[in-house]
C-alpha positions, -999 to +999 in steps of 0.1 A: -107-676-324-084-674-295-059-652-314-088-629-320-098-628-284-063-621-273-059-593-298-092-577-288-083-581-253-050-566-256-067-537-276-091-532-251-066-531-222-042-509-242-070-483-251-081-484-214-046-476-203-041-448-229-074-432-218-066-435-182-031-420-186-043-392-207-069-383-182-044-384-153-021-361-173-049-335-183-063-335-148-027-332-133-036-358-105-011-378-089-017-417-086-019-414-047-044-388-050-064-407-076-064-437-054-076-416-022-106-404-045-115-439-055-112-451-019-137-425-006-163-430-035-168-467-036-200-480-020-185-505+008-213-530-001-208-530-038-189-557-058-162-532-068-154-528-030-153-566-026-128-569-056-106-543-041-106-563-008-097-595-028-129-613-014-145-642-032-165-637-062-201-651-058-213-664-093-246-677-100-250-702-130-280-723-145-270-754-163-270-751-200-249-776-220-217-763-235-221-730-219-221-739-182-231-774-169-219-801-143-200-831-159-221-862-156-192-884-145-171-862-123-197-836-110-173-809-120-185-776-134-174-772-169-182-749-201-175-719-218-187-696-192-173-714-163-139-706-181-146-671-188-155-666-149-124-683-138-102-662-162-119-630-148-113-641-112-079-647-119-074-613-136-091-598-103-070-624-080-101-634-063-116-671-058-150-681-070-180-697-052-204-709-076-243-711-069-266-730-089-299-713-096-329-718-122-336-693-153-368-687-135-353-673-103-319-657-115-329-622-115-346-626-081-315-643-067-291-617-083-310-587-068-313-603-035-275-605-033-271-643-033-245-637-057-226-609-077-231-618-111-247-645-133-221-666-152-243-684-176-262-677-207-292-655-202-311-641-231-318-606-232-355-598-223-373-567-215-384-578-180-348-589-171-334-557-185-355-537-162-340-553-131-304-561-140-275-550-163-263-570-192-225-568-204-221-566-241-226-596-260-197-621-264-209-627-300-239-625-321-257-648-344-277-640-374-308-656-390-306-684-412-331-701-436-330-738-440-347-754-470-345-784-492-321-783-520-349-791-544-367-756-534-334-737-537-344-720-569-377-707-555-359-685-530-337-659-546-341-629-525-349-621-487-375-614-475-399-635-498 
């Protein structure tokens, strides 16, 4: 799984680099002029502006075993999403400040500016999607029926 992630990450970065280089060549814009355009078009209050300045990334999380949780013995934050956010912060050359919230108030806290992103698992719901943005899924899961072995012959097609 790590190799697939590395390959897809490399493919994404290579593709982005190729598109960016092609756009610069087509537009005939020098690197300095592009940087000046970007600097003038970024909202100083945005997360992108904070990233460019090298500030700390404020990340909210709600505890969910495996995904993002505090270790009972050490009190250290651990989990898959914790590792992903740490990797993102390293790539952005930023530090991370973690803020624990509940799932009930995650969108309120995000919109009020308590943190820049929610670094834990949050199911896609229409009410949440109307007030915040989601990144693409990291993976997807399908549906699976579980039945007794003795009944296996009764279910040959889906749907029943």
